[in-house]
N, C-alpha and C positions, 0 to 999 in steps of 0.2 A: 536438447533445448536447455538453455540456462537463463535464469533471471538474476540480474545484478542490481542490487539496491544501493542507494547512496543518499547522503544528505542529513544523516543524523548528527547529533552533537549535544552540547550543553547550552541551555538557554535559561534565562530568568523567567519567573512567573510573569505572565502577560505578554511574553515574547512570541516570536513566530519562527517556524522552520518549514522548509519545503523538502519533501522526500521525493525521490525519483526512482524508477525501476525500469530497466530495459530488458526486453526479452530478445534472445538471439538463438541461432541454430536452425534446425530443420522445422520451419514453421509454415503450415499451410493456412491455418486460420486461427485467430484468437477470439474467444468468446468473452466471458466476463473477466475483468481484471479487478484487483483491489488490494486492500490492506487489512491485516489482522495485527494484533499486538498481544504481547504476553509480558506481564510484570512478574517479578520474582515471587514464587510461591502461589501464583494464580494461574488459572486456565487461560489458554489463548482465547481472545475475544475478537469479534468482528469490529472493524473500524468503519470501513466504507467499501462499496463495490461500485463498479460502473460497467454497464453492458457495452456490447460492441456498437450499439447505436448511440451511446453516450448518456444513457439514463442512469443517474446516480442513486445510490441507496446508502443511508447513514444509520449507524447505531444512534440511539436517542441522545446519548451523552455528547455526541460529536456535532449534533445539529447546530448550525449557526456559527460554528467555530472552525470546522474543517471543510475543505473543498477537494473533492476527488475529480481528476480530469485525465484524459488520455489522448495520445497522438497515435492514431492507427497507422499512419505512414511510417512512423519510427518505432512502432511496437513498444511504446512506453506508457507508463501510468505514473501520475504524480499525486501527491497529497500535500496540499497547502494547509498548514496548521497554524491557526491564530489563537490569541488569548490562551496560551498554554498554561496549564495548571500542574502543580506537583504530582497530582494523581495521573497525569498523562505519561509519566515516566515509565517507559517500557522498551522492550525490543520490538520493533515494528517489522513485520514480514509482508512482503508483497507476494501476490499469487496471480496466476493466470490460467485459464482453461484453454488449452491449446491442442489443436489437431495437427499432426504431421500427415503428409499425403497418404491417404488410404486408411488411416487409423481413427479410432474413437477419441473423443476429447479426454485429455488427461490434465489433472491439476499439477501445476509446477509451482515451486516455492523459491523465493529468494533466500539469501543467507541471513537476513535480519540486519537491521541497523538500529543502534541504541540511541534513544532520545532520553535525555535527562533534563528535567525541569527543576531548577533550584528555587527554593522559597525565599 
């Protein structure tokens, strides 16, 4: 199983970016999907998650600015980021809880995509 993230880049304060992450490989079922981020010198923190039924959860600082969504038919999760601030600058990692046939759920992580917000 692999997760491939895309969509990072450089944006000015107040701008928007859309991140995408696609899961591929031996997938039986995907449970929660979502995004974490890690800024230099800081711990990885939760950004947003979304259940297989489509119920989202956001960290407080992302509420109202970020929107997480998923396409179960394509095994993808997206993160629409609006009103970006310099403090949103981080490497963003997607993750997914995936079962392969006959196995327990396993957390898989994407390779990370850099988002840089200039002031």
